[in-house]
C-alpha positions as CSV (number, residue, x, y, z in Angstrom):
1,M,7.3,-50.9,-4.0
2,K,9.2,-50.9,-0.7
3,R,9.2,-47.8,1.4
4,V,12.4,-46.6,3.1
5,A,13.3,-44.2,5.9
6,I,16.8,-42.8,6.4
7,V,17.7,-41.7,9.9
8,G,20.6,-39.3,10.0
9,V,20.9,-37.9,6.4
10,G,24.6,-37.0,6.1
11,R,26.9,-38.1,3.3
12,V,26.1,-41.8,3.6
13,G,22.5,-41.4,4.4
14,G,22.0,-39.0,1.5
15,A,23.8,-41.5,-0.8
16,F,21.5,-44.3,0.2
17,A,18.4,-42.1,-0.2
18,L,19.4,-41.1,-3.8
19,A,20.6,-44.5,-4.8
20,L,17.5,-46.3,-3.5
21,D,15.2,-43.7,-5.1
22,R,16.8,-44.3,-8.4
23,C,16.3,-48.1,-8.3
24,G,12.7,-48.0,-7.4
25,Y,12.3,-47.7,-3.7
26,T,10.1,-45.1,-2.2
27,V,12.0,-42.8,0.2
28,N,9.2,-41.9,2.6
29,E,11.0,-40.2,5.5
30,L,14.3,-38.4,5.9
31,I,14.9,-38.0,9.6
32,T,17.5,-35.4,10.5
33,R,18.6,-33.2,13.4
34,D,17.7,-29.9,11.8
35,G,15.0,-31.1,9.3
36,S,16.9,-29.9,6.3
37,V,18.6,-31.8,3.5
38,P,18.3,-29.7,0.4
39,S,21.0,-31.3,-1.7
40,V,19.2,-34.6,-1.4
41,M,15.6,-33.4,-1.6
42,E,16.2,-31.6,-4.9
43,R,17.3,-34.9,-6.5
44,L,14.6,-37.3,-5.3
45,S,12.0,-38.4,-7.8
46,R,9.2,-38.1,-5.2
47,P,8.8,-35.7,-2.3
48,A,9.8,-37.2,1.1
49,L,8.9,-36.1,4.6
50,V,11.9,-34.3,6.1
51,T,11.7,-34.0,9.8
52,G,13.4,-34.4,13.2
53,I,12.7,-37.5,15.2
54,E,10.9,-35.6,17.9
55,H,8.4,-34.2,15.3
56,I,7.3,-37.5,13.8
57,E,4.6,-39.7,15.3
58,G,5.2,-42.8,13.2
59,I,7.6,-44.1,10.6
60,S,5.7,-45.8,7.8
61,A,8.7,-47.3,6.1
62,D,9.2,-51.0,5.6
63,I,13.0,-50.6,5.7
64,V,14.7,-48.2,8.2
65,I,18.4,-47.4,7.6
66,I,20.2,-45.6,10.4
67,T,23.2,-43.8,9.0
68,T,24.2,-41.7,11.9
69,S,27.8,-41.7,13.3
70,D,28.6,-44.8,15.3
71,P,28.3,-43.2,18.8
72,D,24.7,-42.0,17.9
73,I,23.3,-45.3,16.6
74,E,22.1,-46.7,19.9
75,S,20.3,-43.5,20.9
76,A,18.8,-43.2,17.4
77,T,17.6,-46.7,17.8
78,I,15.9,-46.0,21.1
79,S,14.3,-42.9,19.6
80,I,12.7,-44.6,16.6
81,L,11.6,-47.7,18.5
82,P,8.1,-46.5,19.5
83,R,7.6,-45.0,16.0
84,L,8.4,-48.1,13.9
85,S,5.7,-49.9,11.8
86,R,5.1,-53.4,13.0
87,H,7.0,-55.2,10.2
88,A,9.8,-52.7,9.7
89,M,13.3,-54.1,9.1
90,V,16.1,-52.0,10.7
91,F,19.6,-51.6,9.4
92,H,22.6,-49.4,10.3
93,T,25.5,-48.6,8.1
94,S,28.5,-48.7,10.5
95,G,31.5,-50.7,9.4
96,S,32.8,-51.5,12.9
97,L,29.6,-52.1,14.8
98,S,27.5,-55.3,14.4
99,S,23.7,-55.5,14.4
100,D,24.0,-56.3,18.2
101,V,23.8,-52.5,18.7
102,L,20.2,-52.7,17.5
103,S,19.2,-55.3,20.1
104,V,16.5,-53.0,21.6
105,V,14.4,-53.2,18.4
106,E,15.4,-56.8,17.7
107,K,13.8,-57.7,21.1
108,R,10.6,-56.1,19.9
109,G,10.4,-58.6,17.0
110,H,12.0,-56.5,14.2
111,A,14.6,-58.1,11.8
112,T,17.9,-56.2,12.3
113,G,21.2,-56.1,10.4
114,S,23.9,-53.9,9.1
115,I,24.8,-52.9,5.6
116,H,28.1,-51.2,5.1
117,P,29.3,-49.8,1.7
118,L,32.9,-50.6,1.0
119,I,33.6,-47.2,-0.7
120,A,34.8,-43.9,0.5
121,V,31.7,-41.6,0.4
122,S,32.8,-38.0,0.3
123,D,29.4,-36.5,-0.7
124,A,25.9,-37.9,-1.2
125,V,25.6,-37.4,-4.9
126,A,29.0,-39.0,-5.8
127,G,28.4,-41.7,-3.3
128,A,25.1,-42.7,-4.8
129,A,26.7,-43.1,-8.2
130,A,29.5,-45.1,-6.7
131,F,27.2,-47.6,-5.1
132,S,26.7,-49.4,-8.4
133,G,29.5,-51.9,-8.7
134,A,30.6,-51.4,-5.0
135,F,30.8,-54.2,-2.4
136,F,28.6,-54.1,0.7
137,C,29.2,-56.0,3.9
138,I,25.9,-57.5,5.2
139,E,25.4,-59.1,8.6
140,G,22.5,-59.7,11.0
141,S,19.5,-61.9,11.4
142,E,18.7,-64.4,8.7
143,V,15.7,-62.2,7.5
144,A,17.8,-59.0,7.6
145,V,20.7,-60.6,5.6
146,Q,18.2,-61.7,2.9
147,G,16.7,-58.2,2.9
148,G,20.2,-56.7,2.7
149,R,21.0,-58.9,-0.2
150,E,17.9,-57.7,-2.1
151,I,18.9,-54.0,-1.4
152,V,22.5,-54.6,-2.6
153,A,21.3,-56.4,-5.8
154,Q,18.9,-53.5,-6.6
155,L,21.7,-51.0,-6.1
156,G,23.8,-52.9,-8.6
157,G,26.4,-53.8,-5.9
158,H,28.1,-57.0,-4.7
159,E,27.6,-58.6,-1.3
160,I,30.0,-59.8,1.4
161,V,28.2,-61.6,4.3
162,V,30.1,-61.9,7.6
163,E,29.2,-63.4,10.9
164,T,28.1,-60.9,13.5
165,S,31.0,-61.7,15.8
166,E,33.6,-61.1,13.1
167,K,32.3,-57.6,12.1
168,P,35.2,-55.7,13.8
169,L,37.8,-57.9,12.0
170,Y,36.1,-57.2,8.7
171,H,36.2,-53.5,9.4
172,A,39.9,-53.6,10.4
173,A,40.6,-55.0,6.9
174,A,38.6,-52.2,5.4
175,V,40.5,-49.5,7.3
176,M,43.8,-51.0,6.2
177,S,42.7,-51.0,2.6
178,A,41.5,-47.4,2.6
179,G,42.5,-45.1,5.5
180,H,45.8,-46.8,6.2
181,L,46.6,-46.9,2.5
182,V,46.1,-43.1,2.3
183,A,48.3,-42.7,5.4
184,L,51.0,-45.0,3.9
185,L,51.0,-43.1,0.6
186,A,51.2,-39.8,2.5
187,T,54.3,-41.1,4.3
188,A,55.8,-42.1,0.9
189,H,55.0,-38.7,-0.5
190,R,56.9,-37.0,2.3
191,L,59.9,-39.2,1.8
192,I,60.1,-38.6,-1.9
193,A,59.9,-34.8,-1.2
194,M,62.8,-35.2,1.3
195,A,64.7,-36.8,-1.5
196,G,64.5,-33.4,-3.4
197,V,61.6,-34.3,-5.8
198,D,59.0,-31.6,-6.3
199,P,56.1,-32.7,-3.9
200,D,53.4,-32.5,-6.6
201,R,55.5,-34.3,-9.1
202,G,56.6,-36.9,-6.6
203,K,53.0,-37.5,-5.5
204,E,51.9,-38.0,-9.1
205,A,54.7,-40.4,-9.9
206,L,54.1,-42.5,-6.8
207,L,50.3,-42.7,-7.5
208,V,51.1,-44.1,-10.9
209,L,53.3,-46.7,-9.3
210,S,50.7,-47.5,-6.7
211,R,48.0,-48.0,-9.3
212,S,50.3,-50.4,-11.2
213,A,50.8,-52.4,-8.0
214,I,47.1,-52.6,-7.3
215,D,46.5,-53.6,-10.9
216,N,49.0,-56.4,-10.5
217,L,47.3,-57.5,-7.3
218,S,43.9,-57.6,-9.1
219,H,44.9,-60.7,-11.2
220,K,47.8,-62.2,-9.2
221,R,48.3,-63.7,-5.8
222,P,50.0,-61.3,-3.3
223,E,53.3,-63.2,-3.3
224,E,53.3,-63.0,-7.1
225,A,52.3,-59.3,-7.3
226,L,55.1,-58.3,-4.8
227,T,57.9,-56.5,-6.6
228,G,61.0,-54.5,-5.6
229,T,63.6,-54.9,-2.9
230,F,61.9,-57.7,-0.9
231,A,60.7,-59.7,-3.8
232,R,64.3,-59.7,-5.1
233,L,65.8,-60.3,-1.7
234,D,68.0,-57.3,-2.3
235,I,69.7,-56.9,1.1
236,A,72.1,-54.2,-0.2
237,A,69.2,-51.9,-1.2
238,F,67.5,-52.6,2.1
239,R,70.7,-51.4,3.9
240,R,70.8,-48.2,1.8
241,H,67.2,-47.5,2.6
242,L,67.8,-47.8,6.4
243,E,70.9,-45.7,6.3
244,L,69.1,-42.7,5.0
245,L,65.9,-43.3,6.8
246,G,67.8,-43.4,10.0
247,A,70.1,-40.5,9.2
248,G,67.9,-37.8,7.7
249,A,64.3,-38.9,7.4
250,E,61.6,-38.7,10.1
251,G,61.7,-41.7,12.4
252,F,58.0,-42.4,11.8
253,G,58.8,-43.2,8.1
254,K,61.4,-45.7,9.2
255,N,59.0,-47.4,11.5
256,V,56.4,-47.7,8.8
257,Y,59.0,-49.0,6.4
258,L,60.1,-51.7,8.8
259,A,56.6,-52.8,9.7
260,L,55.7,-53.2,6.1
261,A,59.1,-54.9,5.4
262,A,58.1,-57.6,7.8
263,A,54.8,-58.0,6.0
264,S,56.6,-58.2,2.7
265,M,58.9,-60.9,4.0
266,E,55.9,-62.9,5.1
267,L,54.9,-63.0,1.4
268,V,58.4,-64.0,0.4
269,R,58.2,-66.9,2.9
270,E,55.6,-68.4,0.6
271,T,58.2,-69.1,-2.0
272,E,60.7,-71.9,-1.9
273,E,63.5,-70.2,-3.8
274,N,66.7,-68.7,-2.3
275,K,65.9,-70.1,1.2
276,E,69.4,-69.3,2.6
277,L,69.3,-65.7,1.3
278,R,65.7,-65.3,2.5
279,D,66.6,-66.4,6.0
280,Q,69.6,-64.0,6.1
281,F,67.4,-61.2,5.0
282,I,64.8,-62.0,7.7
283,E,67.5,-62.1,10.4
284,E,68.8,-58.7,9.3
285,L,65.3,-57.3,9.2
286,N,64.6,-58.5,12.7
287,M,67.8,-56.9,14.0
288,A,66.9,-53.6,12.3
289,K,63.4,-53.7,14.0
290,A,65.0,-54.4,17.4
291,N,67.4,-51.5,17.0
292,S,64.7,-49.1,16.1
293,K,62.7,-49.6,19.3
């Protein structure tokens, strides 16, 4: 039975502790700033040592997972270095940083990698439950990647393996799929409220629409899942949108609309139909973008 230590037991760290405990790992050490994680401790099947890094002489775990915020990973790595067991494998859970940030322990002979859950973890308990069926990005040394695959399999998740040099690009895609999606929908919610629709009702309606689009995308190619003004090459509707976006709505909404219009037209480029109308639409879109600067 493999032993695990979690360094930095916040939402993500707590989720890993609970999820790994449930699938048979022994959570030996929970290393925190203040030595207190009651919401996690109460739910573990076995007692774990909860302590600050300065109070622990040695970390006995076979697997050490650093779940601190990104700026603190390097300092946490330096702190645990003299305390690691000889064969410990070290991971961090950052989405944007690669395993290169763990180089100080890698140079001491430890396998290093990163394992990033592709879900939004709002609290430890819900996050642990959501790990089953989730995707995890794994990168690092060959040994660490194999170790990460075993962890993900035990959690009931799915793996994505990326090259270390491509980790930031992977994370940019993740941000666009979650954080940017929330920002986009928030902009749409403001626009529908400006159209006179009750904000709560408008939000509910647009979320139903968004879910239907995501459902279409789950079993169709993007250019097939695209619907609405740009899929139909409806230039007249596009002009009506811009007229009101420019006249009464906030300029930020117009800028978002035009940026995504360009992305939509890239999907339309994949089709061979209505080439003349498509080219006319692209020309008008480019003019609108130029005029909005």
